[in-house]
C-alpha positions as CSV (number, residue, x, y, z in Angstrom):
1,M,53.7,102.0,162.8
2,R,52.3,101.4,159.3
3,T,51.8,105.1,158.8
4,Q,55.4,105.8,159.9
5,A,56.8,103.2,157.5
6,L,54.7,104.6,154.7
7,R,56.0,108.1,155.5
8,A,59.6,106.8,155.5
9,D,59.1,105.1,152.1
10,V,57.8,108.4,150.7
11,L,60.8,110.4,152.1
12,M,63.2,107.8,150.6
13,L,61.4,108.0,147.2
14,I,61.9,111.8,147.3
15,T,65.5,111.3,148.2
16,A,66.1,108.9,145.3
17,M,64.5,111.4,143.0
18,I,66.7,114.2,144.3
19,W,69.9,112.2,144.0
20,G,69.0,110.8,140.6
21,S,68.2,114.2,139.1
22,G,71.3,115.6,140.8
23,F,73.4,113.9,138.1
24,V,71.9,116.4,135.6
25,A,73.0,119.3,137.8
26,Q,76.5,117.8,138.0
27,R,76.7,117.5,134.3
28,V,75.2,121.0,133.5
29,G,77.3,122.7,136.1
30,M,80.5,121.7,134.2
31,D,79.3,123.7,131.2
32,S,80.6,126.7,133.1
33,I,83.2,125.6,135.6
34,G,85.6,122.7,136.1
35,P,84.7,119.5,137.9
36,F,86.7,120.0,141.0
37,L,85.5,123.6,141.5
38,F,81.9,122.4,141.1
39,T,82.4,119.6,143.6
40,G,84.1,121.9,146.1
41,L,81.4,124.6,146.0
42,R,78.5,122.2,146.1
43,F,79.9,120.5,149.2
44,V,80.4,123.8,150.9
45,L,76.7,124.4,150.4
46,G,75.9,120.9,151.6
47,A,77.9,121.4,154.8
48,L,76.3,124.8,155.4
49,V,72.8,123.2,155.2
50,L,73.8,120.9,158.1
51,V,74.9,123.7,160.4
52,P,71.4,124.7,161.7
53,L,70.6,121.0,162.2
54,L,73.8,120.5,164.2
55,M,73.1,123.6,166.4
56,L,69.5,122.4,166.9
57,G,70.6,118.9,167.8
58,A,73.3,120.2,170.2
59,R,70.6,122.2,172.1
60,R,67.9,119.5,172.3
61,E,69.9,116.4,173.0
62,Q,72.3,115.4,175.7
63,P,75.5,114.6,173.8
64,R,77.0,111.1,174.4
65,E,80.4,112.4,173.6
66,P,82.2,115.8,173.1
67,F,80.8,117.7,170.2
68,M,83.9,117.0,168.0
69,S,85.7,114.2,169.7
70,R,88.7,112.4,168.4
71,G,86.6,109.6,167.1
72,V,84.3,111.9,165.2
73,W,87.3,113.7,163.6
74,V,88.9,110.4,162.6
75,G,85.6,109.1,161.2
76,G,84.6,112.3,159.4
77,L,88.1,112.8,157.8
78,S,88.3,109.1,156.7
79,M,84.8,109.2,155.2
80,G,85.5,112.6,153.7
81,L,88.7,111.5,151.9
82,A,86.8,108.5,150.4
83,L,83.9,110.7,149.5
84,T,86.3,113.2,147.8
85,L,87.8,110.5,145.6
86,G,84.5,108.9,144.8
87,I,82.6,112.1,144.0
88,N,85.4,113.5,141.9
89,L,85.8,110.3,139.9
90,Q,82.0,110.5,139.3
91,Q,82.2,114.2,138.4
92,V,85.1,113.8,135.9
93,G,83.5,110.7,134.5
94,L,80.4,112.7,133.6
95,L,82.6,114.7,131.1
96,F,83.0,111.5,129.1
97,T,79.8,109.6,129.5
98,S,76.1,110.1,129.9
99,V,74.0,110.8,133.0
100,T,72.2,107.5,132.4
101,N,75.4,105.4,132.3
102,S,76.8,107.3,135.3
103,G,73.7,106.6,137.4
104,F,73.6,102.9,136.7
105,I,77.3,102.3,136.9
106,T,77.6,104.2,140.2
107,G,74.7,102.1,141.6
108,L,76.9,99.0,141.3
109,Y,78.3,99.9,144.7
110,V,75.3,98.0,146.1
111,I,76.9,94.8,144.8
112,I,80.5,95.9,145.4
113,V,80.1,96.5,149.2
114,P,79.4,92.8,150.1
115,L,82.1,91.7,147.6
116,L,84.6,93.9,149.4
117,G,83.5,92.1,152.6
118,L,85.2,89.0,151.2
119,L,88.5,90.7,151.9
120,I,87.7,90.8,155.6
121,G,86.3,87.3,155.8
122,H,82.6,87.9,155.2
123,R,80.7,85.4,153.1
124,A,78.8,86.4,149.9
125,G,75.6,84.5,149.4
126,A,74.1,83.3,146.2
127,G,72.1,86.5,145.7
128,I,75.3,88.6,145.7
129,W,77.0,86.4,143.0
130,L,73.9,86.2,140.9
131,G,73.4,90.0,141.2
132,A,77.1,90.6,140.3
133,V,76.8,88.4,137.2
134,M,73.6,90.2,136.1
135,A,75.3,93.6,136.7
136,V,78.4,92.7,134.7
137,L,76.3,91.5,131.8
138,G,74.2,94.6,132.0
139,M,77.2,96.9,132.1
140,G,78.6,95.1,129.0
141,M,75.3,95.7,127.1
142,L,75.2,99.3,128.2
143,S,78.8,100.3,127.8
144,I,80.6,98.2,125.2
145,G,80.4,99.8,121.8
146,E,81.8,98.9,118.4
147,N,85.1,97.0,118.3
148,F,84.4,96.1,122.0
149,S,85.4,99.6,123.1
150,V,84.2,101.1,126.4
151,A,83.9,104.8,126.9
152,S,86.6,106.2,129.2
153,G,83.9,107.8,131.3
154,D,82.3,104.5,132.0
155,W,85.7,103.1,133.3
156,I,86.0,106.1,135.5
157,Q,82.5,105.6,136.9
158,L,83.3,102.0,137.5
159,A,86.4,102.9,139.5
160,G,84.2,105.4,141.4
161,A,81.7,102.6,142.2
162,F,84.5,100.7,144.0
163,V,85.4,103.8,145.9
164,W,81.8,104.3,146.8
165,G,81.8,100.7,148.1
166,V,84.8,101.6,150.4
167,H,83.0,104.7,151.5
168,V,79.8,102.8,152.4
169,V,81.9,100.4,154.5
170,L,83.5,103.4,156.3
171,V,80.1,105.0,156.9
172,G,78.7,101.7,158.3
173,F,81.7,101.4,160.7
174,F,81.7,105.0,162.1
175,V,78.0,105.9,162.1
176,S,77.3,103.1,164.6
177,R,79.8,104.7,167.0
178,H,79.4,108.4,166.5
179,D,76.7,111.0,165.7
180,A,75.7,110.8,162.0
181,L,75.1,114.5,161.4
182,R,78.5,115.4,162.8
183,L,80.2,112.8,160.7
184,A,78.3,114.1,157.6
185,F,79.3,117.7,158.3
186,L,83.0,116.7,158.6
187,Q,83.0,114.6,155.5
188,F,81.3,117.3,153.5
189,A,83.7,119.9,154.8
190,T,86.7,117.6,154.0
191,C,85.5,117.0,150.5
192,A,84.9,120.7,150.0
193,V,88.3,121.8,151.2
194,V,90.3,119.1,149.2
195,S,88.3,119.7,146.0
196,L,88.7,123.4,146.2
197,L,92.5,123.1,146.7
198,I,92.7,120.8,143.6
199,A,90.6,123.4,141.7
200,L,93.0,126.2,142.7
201,L,95.9,124.1,141.3
202,L,94.3,122.8,138.1
203,E,91.4,124.9,137.1
204,D,90.6,128.5,136.1
205,I,88.3,130.2,138.7
206,V,86.2,133.0,137.3
207,W,83.4,134.6,139.3
208,S,81.1,135.1,136.3
209,A,81.4,131.4,135.5
210,I,80.5,130.5,139.0
211,V,77.5,132.7,138.9
212,Q,76.5,131.0,135.6
213,A,76.7,127.6,137.3
214,G,74.7,128.9,140.2
215,P,71.4,127.1,139.6
216,A,73.3,123.8,139.2
217,L,75.4,124.4,142.3
218,L,72.3,125.2,144.4
219,Y,70.5,122.1,143.3
220,G,73.6,119.9,143.6
221,G,74.7,121.3,146.9
222,V,71.6,122.4,148.8
223,F,69.2,119.7,147.6
224,A,71.3,116.7,146.4
225,V,73.8,116.9,149.3
226,G,72.1,118.8,152.2
227,V,68.4,118.1,151.8
228,G,68.8,114.6,150.3
229,Y,71.0,113.4,153.2
230,T,68.8,115.0,155.8
231,L,65.7,113.4,154.4
232,Q,67.4,110.0,154.4
233,V,68.5,110.4,158.1
234,V,64.9,111.2,159.0
235,A,63.5,108.3,157.0
236,Q,65.9,105.8,158.5
237,R,64.2,106.0,161.9
238,H,61.1,104.2,160.7
239,A,62.2,102.6,157.3
240,I,61.9,98.9,156.6
241,A,65.2,97.5,155.2
242,S,63.6,95.6,152.3
243,H,61.7,98.7,151.2
244,A,64.8,100.9,151.4
245,A,66.8,98.5,149.2
246,I,64.3,98.9,146.4
247,I,63.5,102.6,146.8
248,L,67.1,103.9,147.1
249,S,68.1,101.8,144.1
250,L,65.6,103.8,142.1
251,E,68.2,106.6,142.1
252,A,69.7,105.1,138.9
253,V,66.3,105.0,137.2
254,F,65.6,108.6,138.1
255,A,69.0,109.6,136.7
256,A,68.0,108.0,133.4
257,I,64.6,109.7,133.4
258,A,66.2,113.1,134.2
259,G,68.8,112.6,131.5
260,A,66.1,111.9,128.9
261,L,64.0,114.9,130.0
262,F,66.6,117.5,130.5
263,L,69.5,116.5,128.4
264,D,67.7,114.6,125.5
265,E,69.8,111.5,126.3
266,S,68.6,108.2,124.7
267,L,69.8,104.6,124.5
268,T,69.6,101.8,122.1
269,L,67.4,98.9,122.9
270,R,70.5,97.0,124.0
271,G,71.4,99.8,126.3
272,Y,68.0,99.8,128.0
273,L,68.2,96.1,128.4
274,G,71.6,96.5,130.0
275,C,70.1,99.1,132.4
276,A,67.3,96.6,133.3
277,L,69.9,93.8,133.9
278,M,72.0,96.1,136.1
279,F,69.0,97.3,138.1
280,G,67.8,93.8,138.5
281,G,71.2,92.7,139.7
282,M,71.2,95.5,142.3
283,L,67.8,94.4,143.6
284,V,68.8,90.7,143.6
285,A,72.0,91.5,145.6
286,Q,70.0,93.4,148.2
287,L,66.8,91.3,148.5
288,W,67.9,87.7,147.9
289,P,67.2,85.8,151.2
290,R,70.2,85.6,153.4
291,A,71.1,82.9,155.8
292,P,68.1,82.0,158.1
293,V,67.4,84.8,160.6
294,S,64.4,85.8,162.6
295,A,61.6,87.6,160.7
296,G,62.1,90.7,163.0
297,L,65.7,91.0,161.9
298,R,64.9,90.7,158.2
299,E,62.5,93.6,158.6
300,A,64.6,95.7,160.9
301,P,64.8,99.5,160.6
302,V,67.4,100.7,158.2
303,E,69.7,102.0,160.9
304,Q,70.5,98.3,161.5
305,A,71.6,98.0,157.9
306,P,74.5,100.4,157.6
307,E,75.2,99.4,154.0
308,L,72.2,101.5,153.0
309,L,73.4,104.7,154.6
310,E,74.2,107.9,152.8
311,H,76.4,107.6,149.7
312,R,76.1,111.0,148.0
C-alpha cells in the first residue's frame, strides 16, 4: 500500500511538471498561430491520445453502460463547453501576461470551487476563507502595478479561474456517474471542434505557420493534455487526498520555473512574495482541517475527492 501511494505521488508530481511547463508551450505556440487555432489543434491531439486507451478499455472491461450513452454525451458536452471557455480565456490571457502570472492565477480555482459551493448551499470552512484572503492579497502583490493598474491578461486569467471552478464542479458531478476516459475524450473533442470553428472565423490559418508551431502543439497536446490526464487517472487509484492537494498545486510553481528557464521571465521581490501568498492560500484552502470526520475518510483515495480531478 505504501509503495502504491509513493508511486501515485511520483506520477502526480510528473503530471504537475507537465502541466506547469505546458504554459510555456501555450505561450510559444502563439508566436506562429492564433490562440484559438492553437487550442483547437492541441485538443485534437489530446483526444487522439485517448483513442487507444478507450479501445483497450472497451475490450478489457465489461461496460456498465453503452459506450456512448446519453449521460456520457450530456456530461462530455457540458464539460467540453466549460473547458473550451476556460482554456481559451487562459490562452488569450497569455498574450497579455506572463506564464508565471497565468500559472498562479489559474491555480485560484482551488479556492473558487468551494466558494462556488456556497451558491448551492454548501458551507465554506475557516480554511477556505483564510486561503481566499491570502490568495487575494497575493494576487494584488503579483498583479497590481503603478497607479493601481492590473494587466488585462491577469483579469482574463482571473475570469478563466472562475470558469475552471465551474468546470471542476461539472467534472466532479459527471465522473462519479460515467466513465472518466469517455467523458475526457468527449470534452477534448468538443473543445477542439468549437475552438477550430472560432479560429476559422477569426484567425488566418496557414500551413507553414502550423508546422512552425508543431513542437509547441505536440507538447501542449500530446503531453499536457493526453499524457498528463492519463497519468493523473492512473495515479488517482492509489493517491492519498492530502498528498494530491499539495502535489497538484505545484503546477503553478513549475509554471514559474519553466517561465524563468525558457522565457527569461522574472519578478520583483513583491511579485515573488505575492506568488508565495497565493500558493500558501491554495494549500490552506485544501489542507485546513474540515469538520470532524473519520481518519479513513480524511485520507481517502483521490477518486473520493472529485474537486481534484482533471482540470487541463
